[in-house]
PDB file of N, CA, C and O in Angstrom:
ATOM      1  N   MET A   1     -10.280   2.953  14.530  1.00  0.00           N
ATOM      2  CA  MET A   1     -10.363   3.504  13.187  1.00  0.00           C
ATOM      3  C   MET A   1      -9.907   2.498  12.136  1.00  0.00           C
ATOM      4  O   MET A   1     -10.015   2.773  10.941  1.00  0.00           O
ATOM      5  N   ALA A   2      -9.411   1.363  12.544  1.00  0.00           N
ATOM      6  CA  ALA A   2      -8.880   0.410  11.580  1.00  0.00           C
ATOM      7  C   ALA A   2      -9.927  -0.070  10.588  1.00  0.00           C
ATOM      8  O   ALA A   2      -9.584  -0.425   9.460  1.00  0.00           O
ATOM      9  N   ASN A   3     -11.185  -0.088  10.979  1.00  0.00           N
ATOM     10  CA  ASN A   3     -12.239  -0.550  10.082  1.00  0.00           C
ATOM     11  C   ASN A   3     -13.106   0.586   9.563  1.00  0.00           C
ATOM     12  O   ASN A   3     -14.225   0.332   9.116  1.00  0.00           O
ATOM     13  N   CYS A   4     -12.649   1.790   9.602  1.00  0.00           N
ATOM     14  CA  CYS A   4     -13.467   2.938   9.245  1.00  0.00           C
ATOM     15  C   CYS A   4     -13.400   3.227   7.752  1.00  0.00           C
ATOM     16  O   CYS A   4     -12.345   3.616   7.251  1.00  0.00           O
ATOM     17  N   PRO A   5     -14.521   3.042   7.017  1.00  0.00           N
ATOM     18  CA  PRO A   5     -14.493   3.328   5.590  1.00  0.00           C
ATOM     19  C   PRO A   5     -14.486   4.813   5.277  1.00  0.00           C
ATOM     20  O   PRO A   5     -14.235   5.209   4.139  1.00  0.00           O
ATOM     21  N   ALA A   6     -14.757   5.634   6.274  1.00  0.00           N
ATOM     22  CA  ALA A   6     -14.808   7.069   6.029  1.00  0.00           C
ATOM     23  C   ALA A   6     -13.433   7.706   6.006  1.00  0.00           C
ATOM     24  O   ALA A   6     -13.296   8.863   5.608  1.00  0.00           O
ATOM     25  N   SER A   7     -12.428   6.985   6.418  1.00  0.00           N
ATOM     26  CA  SER A   7     -11.086   7.566   6.413  1.00  0.00           C
ATOM     27  C   SER A   7     -10.118   6.636   5.692  1.00  0.00           C
ATOM     28  O   SER A   7      -9.305   5.969   6.332  1.00  0.00           O
ATOM     29  N   PRO A   8     -10.200   6.590   4.374  1.00  0.00           N
ATOM     30  CA  PRO A   8      -9.319   5.696   3.637  1.00  0.00           C
ATOM     31  C   PRO A   8      -7.855   6.088   3.767  1.00  0.00           C
ATOM     32  O   PRO A   8      -7.510   7.269   3.801  1.00  0.00           O
ATOM     33  N   ARG A   9      -7.013   5.083   3.837  1.00  0.00           N
ATOM     34  CA  ARG A   9      -5.567   5.309   3.923  1.00  0.00           C
ATOM     35  C   ARG A   9      -5.056   5.854   2.606  1.00  0.00           C
ATOM     36  O   ARG A   9      -4.217   6.754   2.566  1.00  0.00           O
ATOM     37  N   ARG A  10      -5.565   5.304   1.559  1.00  0.00           N
ATOM     38  CA  ARG A  10      -5.161   5.794   0.239  1.00  0.00           C
ATOM     39  C   ARG A  10      -6.403   5.811  -0.640  1.00  0.00           C
ATOM     40  O   ARG A  10      -7.328   5.028  -0.427  1.00  0.00           O
ATOM     41  N   GLY A  11      -6.424   6.667  -1.587  1.00  0.00           N
ATOM     42  CA  GLY A  11      -7.558   6.755  -2.488  1.00  0.00           C
ATOM     43  C   GLY A  11      -7.095   7.140  -3.868  1.00  0.00           C
ATOM     44  O   GLY A  11      -5.991   7.654  -4.048  1.00  0.00           O
ATOM     45  N   VAL A  12      -7.923   6.895  -4.814  1.00  0.00           N
ATOM     46  CA  VAL A  12      -7.605   7.226  -6.192  1.00  0.00           C
ATOM     47  C   VAL A  12      -8.720   8.105  -6.720  1.00  0.00           C
ATOM     48  O   VAL A  12      -9.887   7.714  -6.695  1.00  0.00           O
ATOM     49  N   CYS A  13      -8.376   9.268  -7.190  1.00  0.00           N
ATOM     50  CA  CYS A  13      -9.354  10.154  -7.814  1.00  0.00           C
ATOM     51  C   CYS A  13      -9.015  10.278  -9.288  1.00  0.00           C
ATOM     52  O   CYS A  13      -7.872  10.552  -9.654  1.00  0.00           O
ATOM     53  N   ARG A  14      -9.993  10.080 -10.111  1.00  0.00           N
ATOM     54  CA  ARG A  14      -9.791  10.263 -11.548  1.00  0.00           C
ATOM     55  C   ARG A  14     -10.272  11.669 -11.912  1.00  0.00           C
ATOM     56  O   ARG A  14     -11.474  11.915 -12.018  1.00  0.00           O
ATOM     57  N   LEU A  15      -9.349  12.560 -12.095  1.00  0.00           N
ATOM     58  CA  LEU A  15      -9.683  13.949 -12.376  1.00  0.00           C
ATOM     59  C   LEU A  15      -8.719  14.480 -13.417  1.00  0.00           C
ATOM     60  O   LEU A  15      -7.503  14.377 -13.261  1.00  0.00           O
ATOM     61  N   LYS A  16      -9.261  15.044 -14.470  1.00  0.00           N
ATOM     62  CA  LYS A  16      -8.425  15.657 -15.494  1.00  0.00           C
ATOM     63  C   LYS A  16      -8.197  17.111 -15.109  1.00  0.00           C
ATOM     64  O   LYS A  16      -9.140  17.896 -15.017  1.00  0.00           O
ATOM     65  N   ILE A  17      -6.957  17.452 -14.889  1.00  0.00           N
ATOM     66  CA  ILE A  17      -6.615  18.809 -14.473  1.00  0.00           C
ATOM     67  C   ILE A  17      -6.927  19.775 -15.607  1.00  0.00           C
ATOM     68  O   ILE A  17      -6.644  19.510 -16.775  1.00  0.00           O
ATOM     69  N   GLY A  18      -7.520  20.905 -15.227  1.00  0.00           N
ATOM     70  CA  GLY A  18      -7.851  21.921 -16.207  1.00  0.00           C
ATOM     71  C   GLY A  18      -9.271  21.815 -16.738  1.00  0.00           C
ATOM     72  O   GLY A  18      -9.688  22.634 -17.557  1.00  0.00           O
ATOM     73  N   ARG A  19     -10.021  20.814 -16.281  1.00  0.00           N
ATOM     74  CA  ARG A  19     -11.411  20.666 -16.715  1.00  0.00           C
ATOM     75  C   ARG A  19     -12.316  20.729 -15.502  1.00  0.00           C
ATOM     76  O   ARG A  19     -11.928  20.332 -14.403  1.00  0.00           O
ATOM     77  N   GLU A  20     -13.510  21.222 -15.702  1.00  0.00           N
ATOM     78  CA  GLU A  20     -14.514  21.260 -14.643  1.00  0.00           C
ATOM     79  C   GLU A  20     -15.232  19.924 -14.619  1.00  0.00           C
ATOM     80  O   GLU A  20     -15.939  19.584 -15.567  1.00  0.00           O
ATOM     81  N   GLU A  21     -15.062  19.169 -13.557  1.00  0.00           N
ATOM     82  CA  GLU A  21     -15.658  17.842 -13.444  1.00  0.00           C
ATOM     83  C   GLU A  21     -16.907  17.903 -12.576  1.00  0.00           C
ATOM     84  O   GLU A  21     -16.919  18.588 -11.552  1.00  0.00           O
ATOM     85  N   GLU A  22     -17.946  17.201 -12.971  1.00  0.00           N
ATOM     86  CA  GLU A  22     -19.174  17.109 -12.201  1.00  0.00           C
ATOM     87  C   GLU A  22     -19.084  16.037 -11.129  1.00  0.00           C
ATOM     88  O   GLU A  22     -19.743  16.143 -10.094  1.00  0.00           O
ATOM     89  N   SER A  23     -18.282  15.013 -11.357  1.00  0.00           N
ATOM     90  CA  SER A  23     -18.201  13.895 -10.430  1.00  0.00           C
ATOM     91  C   SER A  23     -16.808  13.277 -10.473  1.00  0.00           C
ATOM     92  O   SER A  23     -16.154  13.249 -11.515  1.00  0.00           O
ATOM     93  N   LEU A  24     -16.375  12.787  -9.328  1.00  0.00           N
ATOM     94  CA  LEU A  24     -15.109  12.066  -9.226  1.00  0.00           C
ATOM     95  C   LEU A  24     -15.411  10.657  -8.744  1.00  0.00           C
ATOM     96  O   LEU A  24     -16.263  10.469  -7.876  1.00  0.00           O
ATOM     97  N   GLU A  25     -14.728   9.674  -9.291  1.00  0.00           N
ATOM     98  CA  GLU A  25     -14.846   8.301  -8.803  1.00  0.00           C
ATOM     99  C   GLU A  25     -13.726   8.087  -7.792  1.00  0.00           C
ATOM    100  O   GLU A  25     -12.550   8.216  -8.130  1.00  0.00           O
ATOM    101  N   VAL A  26     -14.083   7.763  -6.566  1.00  0.00           N
ATOM    102  CA  VAL A  26     -13.110   7.596  -5.500  1.00  0.00           C
ATOM    103  C   VAL A  26     -13.146   6.162  -4.998  1.00  0.00           C
ATOM    104  O   VAL A  26     -14.219   5.594  -4.795  1.00  0.00           O
ATOM    105  N   THR A  27     -11.974   5.582  -4.800  1.00  0.00           N
ATOM    106  CA  THR A  27     -11.861   4.270  -4.167  1.00  0.00           C
ATOM    107  C   THR A  27     -10.942   4.412  -2.972  1.00  0.00           C
ATOM    108  O   THR A  27     -10.065   5.276  -2.962  1.00  0.00           O
ATOM    109  N   GLY A  28     -11.129   3.582  -1.974  1.00  0.00           N
ATOM    110  CA  GLY A  28     -10.275   3.658  -0.803  1.00  0.00           C
ATOM    111  C   GLY A  28     -10.421   2.436   0.066  1.00  0.00           C
ATOM    112  O   GLY A  28     -11.277   1.581  -0.163  1.00  0.00           O
ATOM    113  N   ASP A  29      -9.573   2.368   1.063  1.00  0.00           N
ATOM    114  CA  ASP A  29      -9.662   1.282   2.028  1.00  0.00           C
ATOM    115  C   ASP A  29      -9.192   1.784   3.384  1.00  0.00           C
ATOM    116  O   ASP A  29      -8.640   2.878   3.503  1.00  0.00           O
ATOM    117  N   CYS A  30      -9.421   0.960   4.405  1.00  0.00           N
ATOM    118  CA  CYS A  30      -8.979   1.326   5.745  1.00  0.00           C
ATOM    119  C   CYS A  30      -7.496   0.993   5.893  1.00  0.00           C
ATOM    120  O   CYS A  30      -6.873   0.491   4.957  1.00  0.00           O
ATOM    121  N   HIS A  31      -6.946   1.266   7.038  1.00  0.00           N
ATOM    122  CA  HIS A  31      -5.509   1.076   7.263  1.00  0.00           C
ATOM    123  C   HIS A  31      -5.050  -0.355   7.034  1.00  0.00           C
ATOM    124  O   HIS A  31      -3.965  -0.570   6.493  1.00  0.00           O
ATOM    125  N   ARG A  32      -5.843  -1.330   7.429  1.00  0.00           N
ATOM    126  CA  ARG A  32      -5.449  -2.734   7.283  1.00  0.00           C
ATOM    127  C   ARG A  32      -5.939  -3.356   5.987  1.00  0.00           C
ATOM    128  O   ARG A  32      -5.576  -4.491   5.681  1.00  0.00           O
ATOM    129  N   GLY A  33      -6.744  -2.654   5.226  1.00  0.00           N
ATOM    130  CA  GLY A  33      -7.275  -3.204   3.985  1.00  0.00           C
ATOM    131  C   GLY A  33      -8.460  -4.127   4.189  1.00  0.00           C
ATOM    132  O   GLY A  33      -8.907  -4.775   3.242  1.00  0.00           O
ATOM    133  N   ALA A  34      -8.985  -4.199   5.419  1.00  0.00           N
ATOM    134  CA  ALA A  34     -10.113  -5.088   5.712  1.00  0.00           C
ATOM    135  C   ALA A  34     -11.416  -4.564   5.124  1.00  0.00           C
ATOM    136  O   ALA A  34     -12.339  -5.338   4.871  1.00  0.00           O
ATOM    137  N   VAL A  35     -11.498  -3.259   4.907  1.00  0.00           N
ATOM    138  CA  VAL A  35     -12.696  -2.634   4.345  1.00  0.00           C
ATOM    139  C   VAL A  35     -12.283  -1.863   3.101  1.00  0.00           C
ATOM    140  O   VAL A  35     -11.321  -1.095   3.123  1.00  0.00           O
ATOM    141  N   GLN A  36     -13.022  -2.077   2.011  1.00  0.00           N
ATOM    142  CA  GLN A  36     -12.767  -1.346   0.769  1.00  0.00           C
ATOM    143  C   GLN A  36     -14.069  -0.726   0.292  1.00  0.00           C
ATOM    144  O   GLN A  36     -15.143  -1.299   0.475  1.00  0.00           O
ATOM    145  N   LEU A  37     -13.969   0.450  -0.322  1.00  0.00           N
ATOM    146  CA  LEU A  37     -15.157   1.172  -0.761  1.00  0.00           C
ATOM    147  C   LEU A  37     -14.891   1.901  -2.065  1.00  0.00           C
ATOM    148  O   LEU A  37     -13.746   2.113  -2.464  1.00  0.00           O
ATOM    149  N   GLU A  38     -15.984   2.279  -2.719  1.00  0.00           N
ATOM    150  CA  GLU A  38     -15.899   3.184  -3.863  1.00  0.00           C
ATOM    151  C   GLU A  38     -17.185   3.984  -3.931  1.00  0.00           C
ATOM    152  O   GLU A  38     -18.242   3.526  -3.496  1.00  0.00           O
ATOM    153  N   ALA A  39     -17.083   5.181  -4.480  1.00  0.00           N
ATOM    154  CA  ALA A  39     -18.249   6.051  -4.588  1.00  0.00           C
ATOM    155  C   ALA A  39     -17.954   7.193  -5.543  1.00  0.00           C
ATOM    156  O   ALA A  39     -16.827   7.687  -5.596  1.00  0.00           O
ATOM    157  N   PRO A  40     -18.965   7.618  -6.302  1.00  0.00           N
ATOM    158  CA  PRO A  40     -18.821   8.864  -7.050  1.00  0.00           C
ATOM    159  C   PRO A  40     -19.081  10.018  -6.084  1.00  0.00           C
ATOM    160  O   PRO A  40     -20.012   9.955  -5.281  1.00  0.00           O
ATOM    161  N   ILE A  41     -18.276  11.059  -6.155  1.00  0.00           N
ATOM    162  CA  ILE A  41     -18.460  12.197  -5.259  1.00  0.00           C
ATOM    163  C   ILE A  41     -18.566  13.494  -6.046  1.00  0.00           C
ATOM    164  O   ILE A  41     -18.066  13.610  -7.165  1.00  0.00           O
ATOM    165  N   ASP A  42     -19.223  14.451  -5.437  1.00  0.00           N
ATOM    166  CA  ASP A  42     -19.329  15.794  -5.988  1.00  0.00           C
ATOM    167  C   ASP A  42     -18.106  16.572  -5.502  1.00  0.00           C
ATOM    168  O   ASP A  42     -17.950  16.753  -4.294  1.00  0.00           O
ATOM    169  N   PRO A  43     -17.236  17.036  -6.398  1.00  0.00           N
ATOM    170  CA  PRO A  43     -16.019  17.737  -5.969  1.00  0.00           C
ATOM    171  C   PRO A  43     -16.299  19.021  -5.192  1.00  0.00           C
ATOM    172  O   PRO A  43     -15.412  19.533  -4.509  1.00  0.00           O
ATOM    173  N   HIS A  44     -17.525  19.550  -5.286  1.00  0.00           N
ATOM    174  CA  HIS A  44     -17.877  20.759  -4.550  1.00  0.00           C
ATOM    175  C   HIS A  44     -18.281  20.460  -3.109  1.00  0.00           C
ATOM    176  O   HIS A  44     -18.498  21.387  -2.329  1.00  0.00           O
ATOM    177  N   ARG A  45     -18.386  19.174  -2.740  1.00  0.00           N
ATOM    178  CA  ARG A  45     -18.797  18.792  -1.386  1.00  0.00           C
ATOM    179  C   ARG A  45     -17.639  18.180  -0.593  1.00  0.00           C
ATOM    180  O   ARG A  45     -17.865  17.442   0.365  1.00  0.00           O
ATOM    181  N   ILE A  46     -16.424  18.480  -0.984  1.00  0.00           N
ATOM    182  CA  ILE A  46     -15.249  18.001  -0.267  1.00  0.00           C
ATOM    183  C   ILE A  46     -14.925  19.004   0.839  1.00  0.00           C
ATOM    184  O   ILE A  46     -14.885  20.211   0.600  1.00  0.00           O
ATOM    185  N   GLY A  47     -14.694  18.496   2.047  1.00  0.00           N
ATOM    186  CA  GLY A  47     -14.387  19.365   3.178  1.00  0.00           C
ATOM    187  C   GLY A  47     -13.030  19.036   3.775  1.00  0.00           C
ATOM    188  O   GLY A  47     -12.587  17.888   3.756  1.00  0.00           O
ATOM    189  N   ILE A  48     -12.385  20.049   4.298  1.00  0.00           N
ATOM    190  CA  ILE A  48     -11.096  19.882   4.966  1.00  0.00           C
ATOM    191  C   ILE A  48     -11.218  20.493   6.356  1.00  0.00           C
ATOM    192  O   ILE A  48     -11.689  21.621   6.505  1.00  0.00           O
ATOM    193  N   CYS A  49     -10.791  19.747   7.372  1.00  0.00           N
ATOM    194  CA  CYS A  49     -10.863  20.230   8.751  1.00  0.00           C
ATOM    195  C   CYS A  49      -9.475  20.196   9.373  1.00  0.00           C
ATOM    196  O   CYS A  49      -8.716  19.246   9.178  1.00  0.00           O
ATOM    197  N   HIS A  50      -9.154  21.248  10.124  1.00  0.00           N
ATOM    198  CA  HIS A  50      -7.847  21.363  10.768  1.00  0.00           C
ATOM    199  C   HIS A  50      -7.933  21.250  12.291  1.00  0.00           C
ATOM    200  O   HIS A  50      -6.962  21.571  12.976  1.00  0.00           O
ATOM    201  N   CYS A  51      -9.072  20.801  12.844  1.00  0.00           N
ATOM    202  CA  CYS A  51      -9.192  20.698  14.301  1.00  0.00           C
ATOM    203  C   CYS A  51      -8.240  19.621  14.828  1.00  0.00           C
ATOM    204  O   CYS A  51      -7.775  18.773  14.067  1.00  0.00           O
ATOM    205  N   THR A  52      -7.960  19.659  16.110  1.00  0.00           N
ATOM    206  CA  THR A  52      -6.992  18.716  16.677  1.00  0.00           C
ATOM    207  C   THR A  52      -7.474  17.273  16.595  1.00  0.00           C
ATOM    208  O   THR A  52      -6.657  16.364  16.445  1.00  0.00           O
ATOM    209  N   ASN A  53      -8.784  17.039  16.688  1.00  0.00           N
ATOM    210  CA  ASN A  53      -9.297  15.672  16.544  1.00  0.00           C
ATOM    211  C   ASN A  53      -9.005  15.141  15.146  1.00  0.00           C
ATOM    212  O   ASN A  53      -8.532  14.013  15.004  1.00  0.00           O
ATOM    213  N   CYS A  54      -9.276  15.924  14.126  1.00  0.00           N
ATOM    214  CA  CYS A  54      -9.028  15.483  12.750  1.00  0.00           C
ATOM    215  C   CYS A  54      -7.533  15.328  12.483  1.00  0.00           C
ATOM    216  O   CYS A  54      -7.129  14.434  11.739  1.00  0.00           O
ATOM    217  N   GLN A  55      -6.719  16.176  13.075  1.00  0.00           N
ATOM    218  CA  GLN A  55      -5.272  16.021  12.939  1.00  0.00           C
ATOM    219  C   GLN A  55      -4.811  14.710  13.562  1.00  0.00           C
ATOM    220  O   GLN A  55      -3.956  14.021  13.005  1.00  0.00           O
ATOM    221  N   THR A  56      -5.376  14.362  14.718  1.00  0.00           N
ATOM    222  CA  THR A  56      -5.021  13.107  15.385  1.00  0.00           C
ATOM    223  C   THR A  56      -5.477  11.910  14.565  1.00  0.00           C
ATOM    224  O   THR A  56      -4.711  10.968  14.363  1.00  0.00           O
ATOM    225  N   PHE A  57      -6.728  11.940  14.087  1.00  0.00           N
ATOM    226  CA  PHE A  57      -7.263  10.823  13.309  1.00  0.00           C
ATOM    227  C   PHE A  57      -6.483  10.598  12.021  1.00  0.00           C
ATOM    228  O   PHE A  57      -6.237   9.454  11.636  1.00  0.00           O
ATOM    229  N   SER A  58      -6.092  11.678  11.354  1.00  0.00           N
ATOM    230  CA  SER A  58      -5.442  11.543  10.052  1.00  0.00           C
ATOM    231  C   SER A  58      -3.920  11.426  10.151  1.00  0.00           C
ATOM    232  O   SER A  58      -3.272  10.955   9.216  1.00  0.00           O
ATOM    233  N   GLY A  59      -3.351  11.851  11.275  1.00  0.00           N
ATOM    234  CA  GLY A  59      -1.894  11.874  11.391  1.00  0.00           C
ATOM    235  C   GLY A  59      -1.289  12.956  10.516  1.00  0.00           C
ATOM    236  O   GLY A  59      -0.125  12.871  10.127  1.00  0.00           O
ATOM    237  N   SER A  60      -2.082  13.972  10.206  1.00  0.00           N
ATOM    238  CA  SER A  60      -1.669  15.035   9.303  1.00  0.00           C
ATOM    239  C   SER A  60      -2.128  16.373   9.870  1.00  0.00           C
ATOM    240  O   SER A  60      -2.708  16.425  10.954  1.00  0.00           O
ATOM    241  N   ALA A  61      -1.871  17.446   9.142  1.00  0.00           N
ATOM    242  CA  ALA A  61      -2.307  18.770   9.564  1.00  0.00           C
ATOM    243  C   ALA A  61      -3.794  18.991   9.319  1.00  0.00           C
ATOM    244  O   ALA A  61      -4.361  19.967   9.810  1.00  0.00           O
ATOM    245  N   PHE A  62      -4.427  18.104   8.573  1.00  0.00           N
ATOM    246  CA  PHE A  62      -5.853  18.228   8.277  1.00  0.00           C
ATOM    247  C   PHE A  62      -6.431  16.863   7.921  1.00  0.00           C
ATOM    248  O   PHE A  62      -5.695  15.901   7.701  1.00  0.00           O
ATOM    249  N   ARG A  63      -7.753  16.794   7.868  1.00  0.00           N
ATOM    250  CA  ARG A  63      -8.457  15.584   7.434  1.00  0.00           C
ATOM    251  C   ARG A  63      -9.442  15.988   6.352  1.00  0.00           C
ATOM    252  O   ARG A  63     -10.150  16.987   6.477  1.00  0.00           O
ATOM    253  N   THR A  64      -9.474  15.210   5.305  1.00  0.00           N
ATOM    254  CA  THR A  64     -10.377  15.468   4.193  1.00  0.00           C
ATOM    255  C   THR A  64     -11.569  14.534   4.292  1.00  0.00           C
ATOM    256  O   THR A  64     -11.408  13.343   4.559  1.00  0.00           O
ATOM    257  N   SER A  65     -12.762  15.068   4.080  1.00  0.00           N
ATOM    258  CA  SER A  65     -13.963  14.237   4.091  1.00  0.00           C
ATOM    259  C   SER A  65     -14.927  14.736   3.023  1.00  0.00           C
ATOM    260  O   SER A  65     -14.827  15.866   2.545  1.00  0.00           O
ATOM    261  N   VAL A  66     -15.858  13.866   2.664  1.00  0.00           N
ATOM    262  CA  VAL A  66     -16.838  14.213   1.642  1.00  0.00           C
ATOM    263  C   VAL A  66     -18.146  13.498   1.956  1.00  0.00           C
ATOM    264  O   VAL A  66     -18.144  12.370   2.449  1.00  0.00           O
ATOM    265  N   LEU A  67     -19.255  14.158   1.668  1.00  0.00           N
ATOM    266  CA  LEU A  67     -20.567  13.550   1.864  1.00  0.00           C
ATOM    267  C   LEU A  67     -20.927  12.719   0.641  1.00  0.00           C
ATOM    268  O   LEU A  67     -20.759  13.161  -0.496  1.00  0.00           O
ATOM    269  N   VAL A  68     -21.423  11.514   0.888  1.00  0.00           N
ATOM    270  CA  VAL A  68     -21.833  10.614  -0.188  1.00  0.00           C
ATOM    271  C   VAL A  68     -23.209  10.074   0.166  1.00  0.00           C
ATOM    272  O   VAL A  68     -23.444   9.689   1.311  1.00  0.00           O
ATOM    273  N   THR A  69     -24.119  10.038  -0.797  1.00  0.00           N
ATOM    274  CA  THR A  69     -25.438   9.474  -0.532  1.00  0.00           C
ATOM    275  C   THR A  69     -25.341   7.957  -0.414  1.00  0.00           C
ATOM    276  O   THR A  69     -24.473   7.331  -1.023  1.00  0.00           O
ATOM    277  N   GLY A  70     -26.234   7.380   0.368  1.00  0.00           N
ATOM    278  CA  GLY A  70     -26.229   5.938   0.581  1.00  0.00           C
ATOM    279  C   GLY A  70     -26.389   5.143  -0.693  1.00  0.00           C
ATOM    280  O   GLY A  70     -25.807   4.068  -0.830  1.00  0.00           O
ATOM    281  N   LYS A  71     -27.170   5.654  -1.628  1.00  0.00           N
ATOM    282  CA  LYS A  71     -27.390   4.921  -2.881  1.00  0.00           C
ATOM    283  C   LYS A  71     -26.144   4.904  -3.761  1.00  0.00           C
ATOM    284  O   LYS A  71     -25.998   4.018  -4.603  1.00  0.00           O
ATOM    285  N   ASP A  72     -25.248   5.865  -3.577  1.00  0.00           N
ATOM    286  CA  ASP A  72     -24.027   5.933  -4.381  1.00  0.00           C
ATOM    287  C   ASP A  72     -22.846   5.201  -3.745  1.00  0.00           C
ATOM    288  O   ASP A  72     -21.904   4.815  -4.438  1.00  0.00           O
ATOM    289  N   PHE A  73     -22.899   5.013  -2.436  1.00  0.00           N
ATOM    290  CA  PHE A  73     -21.799   4.382  -1.705  1.00  0.00           C
ATOM    291  C   PHE A  73     -21.792   2.882  -1.966  1.00  0.00           C
ATOM    292  O   PHE A  73     -22.821   2.220  -1.835  1.00  0.00           O
ATOM    293  N   GLN A  74     -20.637   2.349  -2.335  1.00  0.00           N
ATOM    294  CA  GLN A  74     -20.506   0.917  -2.635  1.00  0.00           C
ATOM    295  C   GLN A  74     -19.449   0.320  -1.716  1.00  0.00           C
ATOM    296  O   GLN A  74     -18.270   0.659  -1.814  1.00  0.00           O
ATOM    297  N   LEU A  75     -19.876  -0.574  -0.820  1.00  0.00           N
ATOM    298  CA  LEU A  75     -18.943  -1.294   0.033  1.00  0.00           C
ATOM    299  C   LEU A  75     -18.474  -2.510  -0.741  1.00  0.00           C
ATOM    300  O   LEU A  75     -19.266  -3.406  -1.031  1.00  0.00           O
ATOM    301  N   ILE A  76     -17.194  -2.551  -1.078  1.00  0.00           N
ATOM    302  CA  ILE A  76     -16.626  -3.612  -1.904  1.00  0.00           C
ATOM    303  C   ILE A  76     -16.230  -4.821  -1.064  1.00  0.00           C
ATOM    304  O   ILE A  76     -16.420  -5.965  -1.476  1.00  0.00           O
ATOM    305  N   LYS A  77     -15.679  -4.554   0.119  1.00  0.00           N
ATOM    306  CA  LYS A  77     -15.153  -5.644   0.949  1.00  0.00           C
ATOM    307  C   LYS A  77     -15.247  -5.255   2.418  1.00  0.00           C
ATOM    308  O   LYS A  77     -15.044  -4.093   2.770  1.00  0.00           O
ATOM    309  N   GLY A  78     -15.552  -6.219   3.270  1.00  0.00           N
ATOM    310  CA  GLY A  78     -15.481  -6.022   4.712  1.00  0.00           C
ATOM    311  C   GLY A  78     -16.789  -5.629   5.358  1.00  0.00           C
ATOM    312  O   GLY A  78     -17.812  -5.449   4.697  1.00  0.00           O
ATOM    313  N   ASN A  79     -16.724  -5.501   6.668  1.00  0.00           N
ATOM    314  CA  ASN A  79     -17.864  -5.122   7.487  1.00  0.00           C
ATOM    315  C   ASN A  79     -17.388  -4.056   8.472  1.00  0.00           C
ATOM    316  O   ASN A  79     -16.834  -4.395   9.518  1.00  0.00           O
ATOM    317  N   PRO A  80     -17.593  -2.772   8.159  1.00  0.00           N
ATOM    318  CA  PRO A  80     -17.035  -1.711   8.996  1.00  0.00           C
ATOM    319  C   PRO A  80     -17.697  -1.644  10.368  1.00  0.00           C
ATOM    320  O   PRO A  80     -18.883  -1.938  10.521  1.00  0.00           O
ATOM    321  N   SER A  81     -16.909  -1.254  11.352  1.00  0.00           N
ATOM    322  CA  SER A  81     -17.446  -0.985  12.682  1.00  0.00           C
ATOM    323  C   SER A  81     -17.651   0.521  12.811  1.00  0.00           C
ATOM    324  O   SER A  81     -17.204   1.291  11.961  1.00  0.00           O
ATOM    325  N   THR A  82     -18.319   0.924  13.860  1.00  0.00           N
ATOM    326  CA  THR A  82     -18.595   2.335  14.075  1.00  0.00           C
ATOM    327  C   THR A  82     -17.747   2.857  15.224  1.00  0.00           C
ATOM    328  O   THR A  82     -17.694   2.255  16.297  1.00  0.00           O
ATOM    329  N   ASN A  83     -17.093   3.969  14.990  1.00  0.00           N
ATOM    330  CA  ASN A  83     -16.359   4.681  16.036  1.00  0.00           C
ATOM    331  C   ASN A  83     -16.925   6.080  16.109  1.00  0.00           C
ATOM    332  O   ASN A  83     -17.117   6.733  15.084  1.00  0.00           O
ATOM    333  N   GLU A  84     -17.193   6.540  17.311  1.00  0.00           N
ATOM    334  CA  GLU A  84     -17.723   7.887  17.468  1.00  0.00           C
ATOM    335  C   GLU A  84     -16.772   8.689  18.332  1.00  0.00           C
ATOM    336  O   GLU A  84     -16.372   8.250  19.410  1.00  0.00           O
ATOM    337  N   LYS A  85     -16.420   9.856  17.857  1.00  0.00           N
ATOM    338  CA  LYS A  85     -15.553  10.761  18.607  1.00  0.00           C
ATOM    339  C   LYS A  85     -16.208  12.119  18.581  1.00  0.00           C
ATOM    340  O   LYS A  85     -16.374  12.718  17.518  1.00  0.00           O
ATOM    341  N   ARG A  86     -16.577  12.603  19.735  1.00  0.00           N
ATOM    342  CA  ARG A  86     -17.185  13.929  19.822  1.00  0.00           C
ATOM    343  C   ARG A  86     -16.082  14.967  20.023  1.00  0.00           C
ATOM    344  O   ARG A  86     -15.130  14.737  20.768  1.00  0.00           O
ATOM    345  N   PRO A  87     -16.219  16.100  19.358  1.00  0.00           N
ATOM    346  CA  PRO A  87     -15.187  17.130  19.504  1.00  0.00           C
ATOM    347  C   PRO A  87     -15.141  17.661  20.934  1.00  0.00           C
ATOM    348  O   PRO A  87     -16.170  17.852  21.581  1.00  0.00           O
ATOM    349  N   GLU A  88     -13.948  17.888  21.396  1.00  0.00           N
ATOM    350  CA  GLU A  88     -13.775  18.479  22.720  1.00  0.00           C
ATOM    351  C   GLU A  88     -13.697  19.988  22.546  1.00  0.00           C
ATOM    352  O   GLU A  88     -12.998  20.488  21.664  1.00  0.00           O
ATOM    353  N   THR A  89     -14.412  20.700  23.388  1.00  0.00           N
ATOM    354  CA  THR A  89     -14.428  22.155  23.269  1.00  0.00           C
ATOM    355  C   THR A  89     -13.276  22.754  24.054  1.00  0.00           C
ATOM    356  O   THR A  89     -13.022  22.383  25.199  1.00  0.00           O
ATOM    357  N   GLU A  90     -12.600  23.667  23.432  1.00  0.00           N
ATOM    358  CA  GLU A  90     -11.479  24.318  24.103  1.00  0.00           C
ATOM    359  C   GLU A  90     -11.963  25.363  25.101  1.00  0.00           C
ATOM    360  O   GLU A  90     -11.267  25.662  26.071  1.00  0.00           O
ATOM    361  N   ASN A  91     -13.146  25.919  24.873  1.00  0.00           N
ATOM    362  CA  ASN A  91     -13.674  26.974  25.739  1.00  0.00           C
ATOM    363  C   ASN A  91     -14.720  26.432  26.707  1.00  0.00           C
ATOM    364  O   ASN A  91     -15.741  27.081  26.935  1.00  0.00           O
ATOM    365  N   GLN A  92     -14.487  25.268  27.271  1.00  0.00           N
ATOM    366  CA  GLN A  92     -15.435  24.673  28.201  1.00  0.00           C
ATOM    367  C   GLN A  92     -15.404  25.408  29.529  1.00  0.00           C
ATOM    368  O   GLN A  92     -14.338  25.760  30.035  1.00  0.00           O
ATOM    369  N   GLU A  93     -16.598  25.638  30.091  1.00  0.00           N
ATOM    370  CA  GLU A  93     -16.677  26.241  31.416  1.00  0.00           C
ATOM    371  C   GLU A  93     -16.835  25.145  32.448  1.00  0.00           C
ATOM    372  O   GLU A  93     -17.526  24.157  32.199  1.00  0.00           O
ATOM    373  N   SER A  94     -16.205  25.302  33.606  1.00  0.00           N
ATOM    374  CA  SER A  94     -16.315  24.306  34.675  1.00  0.00           C
ATOM    375  C   SER A  94     -17.551  24.549  35.498  1.00  0.00           C
ATOM    376  O   SER A  94     -17.815  23.812  36.447  1.00  0.00           O
TER     377      SER A  94
END
């Protein structure tokens, strides 16, 4: 996950509290700072997941994610690698 642009360690959202915003400008980077990104996002497309995989990945009680179109996504620095983690089902039958 060190090179994953989808899970920034820190991010900055420019949002004026008390106003309805159509778009947020988000910047972020990976844990080591090797990959940096920015993108405008739709605040209505932000998702929060509390599954154990997302808790493990984020080191928190939840993980926040948002969908961004390819034309809006701007890779500022680095070359991200791909990590795939499929959810494990708790109700698996043997």
